[in-house]
Structures are given as structure tokens and as C-alpha cells.
C-alpha positions in Angstrom: 17.8 -27.7 -4.9 18.1 -26.4 -1.3 17.2 -22.7 -0.8 20.2 -20.4 -0.9 21.0 -17.8 1.7 22.6 -14.4 0.8 26.3 -14.4 0.8 29.0 -11.8 0.4 30.2 -8.8 2.3 28.0 -7.0 4.8 27.8 -3.2 5.3 29.4 -2.0 8.6 26.4 -0.1 9.7 24.4 -3.3 10.0 26.2 -4.1 13.2 25.3 -0.7 14.7 21.7 -1.4 13.6 21.5 -4.7 15.4 22.9 -3.2 18.6 20.9 0.0 18.6 18.1 0.5 21.1 16.3 3.5 22.6 13.0 4.3 24.3 11.0 3.5 21.2 12.3 0.0 20.8 10.5 -2.5 23.1 8.6 -5.8 23.4 5.3 -4.5 24.8 1.8 -4.4 23.2 0.7 -1.7 20.8 -1.5 -0.2 23.4 1.4 0.1 25.9 3.6 1.3 23.1 1.3 4.3 22.5 0.9 4.9 26.2 4.7 5.1 26.7 5.1 7.5 23.7 2.4 9.7 25.0 4.2 9.9 28.3 7.5 10.9 26.7 6.0 13.3 24.2 3.0 14.9 26.1 3.5 18.4 24.8 4.5 17.5 21.3 2.0 17.6 18.5 0.6 14.1 17.7 -2.0 14.8 15.0 -2.9 17.6 12.6 -6.3 17.6 11.1 -7.9 19.7 8.4 -11.1 21.8 8.7 -14.0 21.9 6.3 -13.6 18.3 5.2 -15.7 16.3 7.6 -18.6 16.9 10.0 -16.6 15.5 12.8 -18.7 14.2 15.8 -15.7 14.8 18.1 -16.0 18.5 17.2 -19.8 18.5 17.6 -19.4 17.0 21.1 -16.7 19.6 22.0 -13.9 17.0 22.3 -11.6 18.7 19.8 -11.7 22.2 18.4 -12.9 22.8 14.9 -10.0 23.4 12.5 -10.3 26.5 10.2 -11.8 25.6 6.8 -9.0 24.6 4.5 -6.4 24.8 7.3 -5.1 22.6 10.1 -5.6 22.3 13.8 -3.6 20.0 16.0 -3.7 17.7 19.0 -0.8 17.1 21.4 0.1 13.6 22.5 -1.5 14.4 25.8 -4.7 15.4 24.1 -4.7 12.4 21.8 -4.1 10.1 24.7 -7.2 11.5 26.5 -9.3 10.8 23.4 -7.9 7.3 23.1 -8.5 6.5 26.8 -12.1 7.6 26.6 -12.8 5.7 23.4 -11.3 2.6 25.0 -13.6 3.0 28.0 -16.5 3.7 25.7 -15.9 0.5 23.7 -15.7 -1.5 27.0 -19.0 0.1 28.1 -20.6 -1.1 24.8 -19.6 -4.6 25.8 -16.3 -5.2 24.1 -14.2 -7.8 25.8 -10.6 -8.9 25.2 -10.2 -10.6 21.9 -13.4 -9.3 20.3 -13.0 -8.3 16.7 -14.1 -4.7 15.7 -14.0 -3.4 12.2 -12.8 0.0 11.0 -14.4 1.0 7.7 -13.3 4.4 6.4 -10.7 6.6 4.7 -7.5 7.6 6.4 -8.1 10.4 8.9 -7.4 11.4 12.5 -10.3 9.5 14.0 -9.2 6.2 12.3 -6.0 6.4 14.3 -7.8 7.2 17.5 -10.3 4.4 17.1 -7.5 2.0 16.3 -5.6 2.7 19.5 -8.9 2.9 21.5 -9.9 -0.6 20.3 -6.4 -2.0 21.0 -6.3 -0.5 24.5 -9.7 -1.9 25.2 -8.3 -5.3 24.4 -10.0 -5.7 21.0 -8.7 -6.9 17.7 -9.0 -4.5 14.7 -10.1 -5.9 11.4 -9.9 -3.4 8.5 -12.2 -2.6 5.6 -11.3 -0.4 2.6 -13.6 2.6 2.2 -14.4 1.6 -1.4 -15.7 -1.8 -0.4 -19.1 -2.8 -1.8 -21.9 -4.1 0.6 -21.0 -7.7 -0.4 -17.4 -7.1 0.5 -18.3 -5.4 3.7 -20.5 -8.4 4.6 -17.6 -10.8 4.1 -15.0 -8.7 5.8 -17.1 -8.3 8.9 -18.7 -11.7 8.9 -15.6 -13.8 8.3 -13.8 -12.6 11.5 -17.0 -12.6 13.5 -16.9 -8.8 14.2 -19.0 -7.7 17.1 -18.9 -4.1 16.1 -17.7 -1.7 13.5 -16.5 1.9 13.3 -17.6 3.6 10.1 -16.6 6.9 8.6 -19.9 8.5 7.7 -23.6 7.9 6.8 -22.8 6.6 3.4 -20.6 3.8 4.8 -23.1 3.2 7.6 -25.8 2.5 5.0 -23.5 -0.1 3.3 -23.2 -1.8 6.7 -26.9 -1.7 7.5 -27.7 -3.0 4.0 -26.1 -6.3 5.1 -26.6 -6.2 8.8 -29.0 -9.2 8.8 -26.1 -11.3 7.7 -23.9 -10.0 10.6 -23.8 -10.3 14.3 -23.0 -6.7 15.1 -23.6 -5.4 18.6 -22.8 -1.8 17.8 -21.9 0.6 15.0 -19.9 3.8 15.7 -19.9 6.6 13.1 -17.0 9.0 13.0 -19.0 11.9 11.5 -22.0 13.6 13.0 -25.3 11.9 12.0 -28.9 11.9 13.3 -30.3 9.4 10.8 -30.5 6.5 13.3 -31.0 8.3 16.6 -33.8 5.8 17.4 -31.4 2.9 17.4 -29.5 2.3 20.6 -26.8 0.3 18.8 -25.8 3.1 16.4 -23.9 6.1 17.9 -21.3 8.6 16.9 -17.7 8.6 17.9 -18.4 11.8 19.8 -21.1 10.1 21.7 -18.9 7.1 22.3 -16.2 9.4 23.7 -18.8 11.1 26.0 -19.9 7.7 27.2 -16.4 6.6 27.9 -15.5 9.8 29.7 -18.3 9.2 32.1 -17.1 5.7 33.1 -13.3 5.9 32.6 -11.3 4.5 35.5 -7.5 4.6 35.4 -7.2 1.4 37.3 -9.5 -0.4 34.9 -7.7 1.0 32.0 -4.3 -0.2 33.3 -5.8 -3.6 33.9 -7.0 -3.8 30.2 -3.5 -3.0 29.1 -1.9 -5.5 31.4 -4.4 -8.2 30.3 -3.0 -8.2 26.8 0.1 -10.1 25.8 2.4 -9.5 22.9 1.4 -12.9 21.6 -2.3 -11.9 21.4 -3.9 -11.1 18.1 -3.9 -7.4 17.4 -5.3 -7.1 13.9 -6.8 -9.0 11.0 -6.0 -7.6 7.6 -7.6 -9.2 4.6 -5.6 -9.8 1.5 -6.6 -11.4 -1.8 -5.5 -14.9 -2.6 -5.0 -16.6 -5.9 -8.7 -17.3 -6.1 -9.6 -13.7 -5.2 -11.3 -14.7 -2.0 -9.7 -12.6 0.8 -7.8 -14.3 3.6 -7.5 -12.7 7.0 -3.8 -12.3 7.9 -3.4 -12.7 11.6 -1.0 -10.1 13.0 -0.2 -10.2 16.7 1.0 -7.3 18.9 4.5 -8.9 18.7 4.4 -9.0 14.9 3.5 -5.3 14.5 5.7 -4.2 17.5 8.7 -6.1 16.1 8.3 -4.3 12.8 8.2 -1.0 14.5 11.5 -1.9 16.3 13.1 -3.1 13.0 12.1 0.0 11.1 13.2 2.2 14.0 16.7 0.6 14.1 17.0 1.3 10.3 15.5 4.8 10.2 16.0 6.1 13.8 18.7 8.4 15.2 21.5 5.9 15.7 24.7 7.5 17.1 26.8 6.0 14.3 24.9 8.1 11.7 26.5 11.4 10.5 25.0 14.5 12.1 23.6 15.7 8.8 21.9 12.4 7.9 18.1 12.5 8.2 16.4 10.2 10.8 13.0 9.4 12.1 12.7 11.3 15.4 10.3 13.0 17.7 10.8 16.1 15.6 9.7 14.3 12.4 6.5 15.3 10.6 4.7 13.1 8.1 1.7 13.3 5.9 -0.7 10.4 6.0 -3.0 9.6 3.0 -2.5 6.0 2.1 -5.3 3.6 3.4 -4.8 2.8 7.0 -6.8 -0.4 6.1 -3.6 -1.5 4.5 -0.7 -2.6 6.7 1.9 -0.5 4.9 0.5 2.8 6.1 -0.7 1.4 9.4 2.8 0.4 10.3 5.0 3.0 8.6 2.8 6.0 8.8 0.9 5.2 12.1 2.5 2.8 14.6 6.1 3.7 13.8 5.3 7.4 13.6 3.4 7.6 16.9 5.9 5.3 18.7 8.7 7.7 17.6 6.8 10.8 18.8 6.4 12.2 15.3 3.6 14.4 14.2 1.1 12.8 11.8 -0.9 15.2 9.5 -3.8 13.8 7.5 -4.4 14.8 3.9 -7.9 15.7 2.9 -7.7 13.0 0.3 -5.1 11.5 -2.1 -6.2 14.0 -4.6 -5.3 17.0 -2.4 -1.8 15.7 -1.4 -0.1 18.4 -3.6 -1.9 21.2 -1.6 -1.7 19.5 1.8 2.0 18.7 1.5 2.7 22.4 1.0 0.6 23.4 3.9 2.0 20.9 6.4 5.6 20.9 5.2 6.4 17.3 6.3 9.9 15.9 6.7 9.0 12.5 5.5 6.2 10.9 3.5 5.3 7.2 2.9 3.7 6.5 -0.4 3.3 4.1 -3.3 4.9 4.3 -6.7 1.8 5.7 -8.4 2.0 8.9 -6.3 5.6 9.5 -7.3 4.6 8.9 -10.9 1.9 11.5 -10.5 4.4 14.0 -9.0 6.6 13.5 -12.0 3.6 13.8 -14.4 2.7 17.1 -12.7 6.2 18.4 -12.9 6.3 17.6 -16.6 2.9 19.1 -17.2 3.9 22.3 -15.5 7.1 22.5 -17.6 4.8 23.3 -20.6 6.4 23.5 -24.0 9.2 25.3 -25.7 12.2 26.5 -23.7 10.8 25.6 -20.3 10.2 22.0 -21.5 13.7 21.8 -22.8 15.2 23.1 -19.6 13.1 20.6 -17.7 14.2 17.6 -19.8 17.8 18.7 -19.5 17.4 18.9 -15.7 15.9 15.5 -15.6 18.9 14.1 -17.4 21.3 15.9 -15.1 19.4 14.5 -12.0 19.7 11.0 -13.2 23.3 11.3 -14.2 24.1 12.8 -10.8 22.3 10.0 -9.0 24.1 7.3 -11.0 27.6 8.8 -10.3 29.4 7.8 -7.1 31.8 10.8 -7.2 30.5 13.6 -9.4 33.1 15.7 -11.1 33.2 19.6 -11.2 31.3 19.8 -14.5 28.5 17.5 -13.3 28.3 19.3 -10.0 28.0 22.7 -11.8 25.3 21.3 -14.0 23.3 20.0 -11.0 23.7 23.4 -9.3 22.2 25.1 -12.3 19.4 22.5 -12.6 18.7 22.9 -8.9 18.3 26.7 -9.3 16.1 26.4 -12.4 14.0 23.3 -11.5 14.8 21.2 -8.4 14.5 24.0 -5.8 11.0 24.8 -7.1 10.0 21.2 -6.9 11.2 20.9 -3.3 9.4 24.1 -2.3 6.1 22.8 -3.8 6.5 19.8 -1.4 6.7 22.1 1.6 10.5 22.7 1.5 11.3 20.3 4.4 11.3 16.8 2.9 14.2 14.8 4.1 13.3 11.5 2.5 10.4 9.6 1.0 9.6 5.9 1.5 8.1 3.8 -1.3 6.4 0.5 -1.0 3.3 -1.4 -2.0 4.5 -1.9 -5.6 7.6 -1.7 -7.8 9.1 1.7 -8.2 10.8 2.6 -11.5 14.5 2.8 -11.2 14.6 5.8 -13.5 12.0 7.6 -11.3 13.9 6.8 -8.1 17.1 8.1 -9.7 15.4 11.3 -10.8 14.0 12.0 -7.3 17.3 11.2 -5.6 19.2 13.4 -8.1 16.8 16.3 -7.2 17.6 15.9 -3.5 14.4 14.1 -2.7 15.7 10.7 -1.8 13.2 7.8 -2.1 13.9 4.8 0.1 12.2 1.9 -1.7 11.3 -1.1 0.4 9.6 -4.4 0.2 7.0 -6.1 2.3 3.8 -8.2 2.6 0.7 -8.0 4.7 2.0 -11.3 6.2 5.2 -9.6 7.4 3.6 -6.7 9.1 4.7 -5.5 6.4 8.4 -4.4 6.0 10.9 -7.1 5.1 13.6 -4.7 3.6 14.1 -1.1 2.9 16.9 1.0 1.5 19.1 2.5 4.2 19.7 6.2 4.3 23.4 5.5 4.6 23.5 3.9 1.1 20.3 4.0 -0.9 20.4 2.1 -4.2 17.7 2.9 -6.8 16.3 -0.2 -8.4 16.7 -2.3 -5.3 14.5 -3.1 -2.3 17.2 -2.4 0.2 18.7 -4.8 2.7 16.5 -7.0 5.0 15.7 -5.5 8.4 17.3 -6.7 11.6 16.0 -10.1 12.8 14.5 -10.9 9.4 16.0 -14.0 8.1 15.8 -14.4 4.3 16.7 -17.0 1.7 15.8 -17.7 -1.9 14.5 -20.9 -3.4 15.3 -21.3 -7.1 13.5 -24.7 -7.6 10.8 -23.1 -9.8 13.1 -21.0 -11.9 14.3 -21.9 -15.4 18.0 -22.4 -16.1 17.9 -19.3 -18.3 16.6 -17.2 -15.4 19.4 -18.5 -13.1 22.0 -17.9 -15.8 21.0 -14.3 -16.4 21.1 -13.4 -12.7 24.3 -11.9 -11.3 23.5 -13.1 -7.8 21.5 -15.7 -6.0 17.9 -15.7 -7.4 14.7 -17.4 -6.5 11.5 -17.1 -4.6 12.1 -15.0 -1.5 11.4 -16.8 1.8 11.4 -15.0 5.1 11.3 -15.7 8.8 11.2 -13.4 11.8 9.2 -11.9 14.7 7.2 -9.8 12.3 6.0 -12.7 10.2 2.3 -13.8 10.7 1.4 -17.0 12.4 -1.1 -17.7 9.7 -4.5 -17.0 8.2 -7.7 -16.6 10.2 -9.5 -20.0 10.4 -7.7 -21.1 7.2 -5.3 -23.9 8.4 -4.9 -25.3 4.9 -3.9 -21.9 3.5 -1.5 -21.4 6.4 0.2 -24.7 5.8 0.6 -23.9 2.1 2.1 -20.5 2.9 5.1 -21.9 4.9 7.9 -24.2 4.3 8.4 -27.2 6.6 11.1 -25.3 8.6 8.9 -22.3 9.1 9.8 -19.8 6.3 7.0 -17.8 4.7 6.9 -18.3 1.0 6.5 -14.8 -0.5 5.7 -15.8 -4.0 8.1 -13.1 -5.3 11.3 -13.8 -7.3 14.2 -11.6 -6.1 17.9 -11.5 -6.7 20.3 -11.0 -3.9 23.4 -8.9 -4.5 26.8 -9.8 -3.0 26.3 -7.3 -0.2 22.7 -8.3 0.6 20.5 -5.9 -1.3 17.3 -7.4 -2.8 16.4 -6.8 -6.4 12.8 -7.5 -7.4 12.3 -9.6 -10.6 8.7 -10.8 -10.9 6.0 -12.6 -9.0 5.5 -16.3 -8.8 1.9 -15.8 -7.6 -0.7 -14.5 -10.1 -1.8 -11.6 -7.9 -1.3 -8.3 -9.6 0.1 -5.4 -7.6 -0.7 -2.2 -9.3 1.6 0.8 -8.9 -1.1 2.3 -6.8 -0.5 -0.5 -4.3 -3.8 -2.2 -5.0 -3.9 -6.0 -5.2 -6.0 -7.5 -8.0 -6.7 -11.2 -8.5 -6.8 -11.9 -12.3 -8.5 -15.3 -12.1 -12.0 -14.2 -11.3 -11.9 -11.4 -13.9 -10.8 -13.9 -16.6 -13.4 -16.4 -15.5 -16.1 -13.7 -16.2 -15.4 -14.1 -19.9 -16.0 -17.9 -19.8 -19.5 -17.6 -21.3 -18.7 -15.0 -23.8 -19.2 -15.9 -27.5 -16.9 -13.1 -28.6 -13.8 -13.9 -26.5 -11.9 -17.2 -26.6 -9.1 -16.5 -24.2 -8.0 -13.5 -22.0 -5.1 -12.8 -19.7 -5.4 -9.9 -17.3 -2.1 -7.9 -16.7 -1.1 -4.9 -14.7 1.6 -5.9 -12.2 3.5 -2.7 -11.2 1.3 -0.8 -13.8 -1.1 2.1 -13.2 -4.2 0.1 -14.3 -5.4 -3.3 -15.3 -5.3 -4.2 -18.9 -5.7 -7.4 -20.9 -4.5 -9.5 -23.8 -7.6 -11.0 -25.6 -7.8 -13.8 -28.1 -11.1 -13.1 -29.9 -13.4 -15.7 -31.3 -12.8 -15.4 -35.0 -15.8 -17.6 -35.7 -18.1 -15.1 -33.9 -16.4 -12.2 -35.6 -17.0 -13.7 -39.1 -20.7 -14.3 -38.3 -21.1 -10.7 -37.0 -19.3 -9.3 -40.1 -21.6 -11.3 -42.4 -24.6 -10.1 -40.6 -23.7 -6.4 -40.6 -21.9 -6.4 -43.9 -18.5 -5.5 -42.4 -15.6 -5.8 -44.8 -12.8 -7.7 -42.9 -9.2 -8.3 -43.9 -8.1 -11.8 -44.8 -5.3 -11.8 -42.2 -6.3 -12.5 -38.6 -3.6 -10.2 -37.3 -5.1 -7.4 -39.4 -8.6 -8.3 -38.1 -7.4 -7.7 -34.6 -6.4 -4.2 -35.6 -9.8 -3.4 -37.2 -11.6 -0.7 -35.2 -15.1 -2.2 -35.6 -13.8 -5.5 -34.3 -12.3 -3.8 -31.3 -15.7 -2.2 -30.6 -17.3 -5.6 -31.0 -15.1 -7.0 -28.2 -15.3 -3.8 -26.2 -19.0 -4.5 -25.5 -18.1 -7.7 -23.7 -15.3 -6.0 -21.7 -17.7 -3.3 -20.6 -20.2 -5.9 -19.5 -17.6 -7.6 -17.4 -16.4 -4.4 -15.9 -19.9 -3.5 -14.6 -19.5 -6.3 -12.0 -16.0 -5.5 -11.0 -14.6 -3.2 -8.4 -13.0 0.0 -9.8 -9.4 -1.1 -9.4 -10.2 -4.5 -11.1 -11.8 -3.1 -14.2 -10.0 -3.6 -17.5 -9.1 -0.1 -18.8 -7.4 -1.1 -22.0 -7.0 -4.3 -24.0 -5.1 -5.6 -27.0 -6.5 -8.2 -29.4 -4.0 -10.9 -30.4 -4.5 -13.5 -33.2 -2.6 -16.5 -31.8 -4.5 -19.1 -29.7 -2.7 -20.1 -26.6 -2.1 -23.9 -26.5 0.2 -26.4 -24.9 1.7 -27.0 -28.3 3.0 -23.4 -28.6 4.0 -23.4 -24.9 1.5 -20.9 -23.8 -0.5 -23.4 -21.8 0.5 -26.3 -19.5 -0.6 -29.8 -20.3 -3.5 -29.3 -17.8 -4.4 -26.2 -19.8 -3.4 -23.6 -17.3 -1.9 -20.4 -18.7 1.8 -20.0 -18.7 1.5 -16.4 -17.8 5.2 -15.7 -18.0 5.5 -17.1 -21.5 2.5 -15.2 -22.7 3.8 -12.0 -21.3 7.2 -12.5 -22.8 5.6 -13.3 -26.2 3.5 -10.1 -26.2 5.8 -7.8 -24.2 5.8 -5.3 -27.1 2.0 -5.2 -27.2 1.7 -4.8 -23.5 4.2 -1.9 -23.4 2.3 -0.3 -26.3 -1.0 -0.5 -24.3 0.5 1.6 -21.5 2.5 3.9 -23.9 -0.7 4.7 -25.8 -2.4 5.5 -22.5 0.3 7.9 -21.6 0.0 9.5 -25.1 -3.7 9.9 -24.7 -3.3 11.5 -21.3 -0.6 13.9 -22.6 -2.9 14.8 -25.6 -5.8 15.4 -23.3 -3.7 17.7 -21.1 -2.5 19.7 -24.1 -6.0 20.0 -25.4 -7.0 21.5 -22.0 
């Protein structure tokens, strides 16, 4: 069946969105985009950075002032531009030429952003590495793109790079923090030293020539994402891809004249808090490129764990985050409510917020209830978030509709969106004009979408109220393909050039997207992390205690698993250790000593996995998965959807038990 395109009525504001333009919207490169914004916003604050967190080499070299311990200092756009210019000149002096790939390996912080623009303005291509990457992962993520250099955060990450440097062709390593461990090496220097080197050789005409030398069609960044095999693929994002997504988001979130005067918008007066990984395209576009293009102020949290404190200190107007953070905020609210009367008031207020969010025209009684709930609960919550939040943005995982309604009802609107690394990343986001919890919003301007229902069952199509199928997208923000992976690139696109997202969505009559499930096997945790289940499951292949395993965790807080144990091995173990087992296999699966018997294998597998991949909980199930019971294909591949539907109750119980354990631990404290 041919793919279907969304049909039905279209909101009036979409026409205004298409026609809107301003100084932020453009078709230049990212380097020129930043340059133009710095010109427009010279005196405005660009970055706010916290003291007492890092031993910043830029401070040691006198480039920026030290921030008070536990408090923030700031750089204006003019000052940030000077840093970026000198870093660009420094990279050029190190030998970087147009098109060279340079890695950035570190947590989100002020220097990450400066290095990013410095590399881009020097003509380089930024390839990103997550701070938690192991030496083996670092080796792959720098070797595959042929990186000539890398910017690392500190001595610890430097050591991880040097551990595998014999397998790389690095010409230089730059360290953000102050370090003297490798002073004898000419190819290792601090960011402060790089800045000093660049300041000595900076020439305005040369700098202008570097900017002019780059085209919007040139590669800007490689961002690696896990495939179905777990082997990362480098997504090629050009300057045009990322610049187009900035334009698209600006048209949706910017200060269009058709918007009511009291409606929030992303402007030069906006302030945001950045804490998601800049190595991921979500934060890099939404909290970095878009923010700086708009002339906003970007403050950097000390870490994701200090967001609650930092958001109070910085009082941002908007924050970009993943569902897990909103879940944590709710958990914190519930914990602080305590027990007794306060807890009952909190639960009542939560119900009021959700009812208010679900009601198009609240009556006088509901308005009165909300006013009371606001006085007792909501106003305190907003104050703890700095008191200035105008809206949140959520992406990188599926947000609970109930949670979105709760926040919206409290006056803390969450605009949920959808995107992929391959789309730079935003495909759709809820509009401030008409946010709808439980949806992914409407596709952005110039993003063409359609759904392909060819792989859906008749039952799935019948249950849907609108067009449903795998979402396919085309637009200026869509990648041209994967780095040196022509076969993977070909598989990712349809014959007529649409990217196959691997996600099943439903399209409402007026164009909102509703997420259903993934066609691909990649799990997206509610933290935004991507986990490939195949390699984890393969690690059990030689175990004598486990027959089958399916890893789960899509839109959940952590990875868990359904496990079919080897009953033969269990019987042998029970005989050897004189363990009295029930006759029923289902009862055997509930036996605590049997669970401990299998837990040993799970622990062994976890030792070789990255933290986010580790199986935190599992459930033993007695039924073998076969082609006969429709849990496997004829070629003996798991029918994951069928298995999940069969054991949905068990899966829900895994996560419910985890929440109970967490609540119990908190009450014990």
C-alpha cells in the first residue's frame, strides 16, 4: 500500500509560521550564524558559568574571570566571540584545515560550546563523544571519522584517549581544564594555551576567509548513533541541515507578530539552562545553536544532579530536557509532600492540575479549585524552578501524557516534540499556540511527512483513529547519509528520498503526530539514552542457565529483561544443592533462590556493559518462545511486539516494583 500523507484541517497559525522571517532565520553556515548573532547582541549575556566546579584553563590563562564558588559569572556575546575567534585561530595554527574532523569529548559546559564554534569557524567538522564513553568506544568514535584532533574535558578523559592513541592518527589533544601532566608533549595543550596561541596569530582577514570558504552544503558534524547491531553509525549533518533546523524551530518558537502579546517566545531576552549532553544533537540544536542564534543567554548546570539548585540560581525562562528529568521533578515534588495532610493536599492538587489541563473551558468551580491548588502547591513548585519558567521542551524519549498534563495544569507547560539524530533533530514539536499533551506536535515548516502502513497489522490500523504507520520524513534538515556507510544510507531512505524513521506514529485530522511504538529494536530510555538490545541478548548465548532473553526499556527509566531460564540447568542445580523446588514451572520462576541462580549470570553480563545498557531488573517467565506460539518468526527471530504484549503485565510489574522499592527507601531515610 502506498504511504499516506496527513489529511484534514490545518491550523491558521501554520501559514504565519511559513511566512515568518527575521534576523535569526538565514541560509548561512553555523560559523557565520554565530558571527551575525554576536554582532546583533554584543552587549547581551551569552554564557553563564559556575565557579568551584572546574579548574578551567581559560581562567588560569586570564581569558575569563573566575566565577565565585557555587555562583555564576557571565560572558557577553562580544566576549564569547573573542574567545571563539582566538580558538579558531589556534586550531588553524595547530594545522587544522577545512574538512578535518575534530572530536569533542566531555560533559556539557561553557568551553564545549566555545570549542564547537571555534572548530566550525576554523573550517573543521565536529565529531562528538559522550563523556561516559569507555576507551574502546573512544577509539572507535575517533578512528572511524579519522579525527585529526580531539578536545577533552579533563585529565581523566585525556587518559582514556591516550590509552588508545596508538590506534589513532591524532595530531593534537586539547584539554579544557588546567593540567600539567603532559607538559613535555608538544601535541597536548590546554584550551587556555590554545587560546593564547590563537590570540598571537589571529588575523581578521584570515578569519573572514575561513568563514567564506565554507558552504552550507559542507559537512558540519558527525554524530554517532547506535544501529540495530549496536555498532554506531556516523550521521552526517551539514551546515544546511543544522541551520535549517534552527530556522524551523525559530519559526515555531520565535516572536512572530501573529502571536498574542502575552504568549511566551524564544527571543534575545530568553535565558536557558543547559545540562543535557551536547554530544547529542537534541541539546546541540535546541539548547545551543538555536539559543545562540536567537541571542539568548545559556547558563550551564554543574551537572544533571544539581539542576534543582542551578535552576533556582539562574531562573531561566525555558529549559530543554528529556522525560526522565520531568519524572525526577515530579518524584521530588511527591517526596517533599511527605505524609498525612500535606500528602493529601498534594494528591488533590495533582488531580486538579490534570483536570484543568484536560478541560478546554474550565468552569468557575474548577477555576476556584486551581486557584487554591496554585496557592498551596503550584506557586511553590514554580518558585523552586526559579520563578521565571515560561515553557519547557521535552524530547529524546516519550513523555507520559499524565505527566505533561500535570505540568501544564500547574502553569509549567511542556512542549513535547519528536526528532532523530538524522533530522538534526527536530521533526515536530507542540506549538505554544495549542499544545496537546500526549502528542508530538505538528511537523515543522519545510518538513514533509507521511506514514507507511505496509508493516502494520490490520488490527493496528483498525484501532487507530487517524492515518497510522512508520513515519517517513523529507526536508532540508534531513541528513544526506551515514559516514562511509553507503549500504546503511541506502537502507535508511525510500526510493523517492524519504528517511524511514523506524517509528510508528498516528496522524490526527489536523496534523498532530501521536507516537505509538518503534519498528526498530533500538530502545530509547526515558533518559534519552539509546540502547541496542541485540548485543546484550547475545551475551547470554553461552549461558547454561538462560535459554532466552529479551531486553526491554523503551521509554522506561532503565533497562530490564524477560528471561526464559533453562529448567534443565535449574533441576541439576537444585539436585546438587538439595533445593526443594515446586512442581510447577511458573512457581519455579517465582522461587527466590532460582532468581538468585539466574542473577549471577545477569551480573556477569552487566560487568561488560556500559552503565545505561546494564539490566537493572528482570522477570523469569516459564514459556519458551517458539514459532508455534507466535513468539518467534519461522527464521527464529523474536517477535518482540508479541512477546511484549504477552507479558505486558509482568513488564509493568517490574517497573512498578522498582518505584515501590524507591519509595520505601526514601521513607526509610
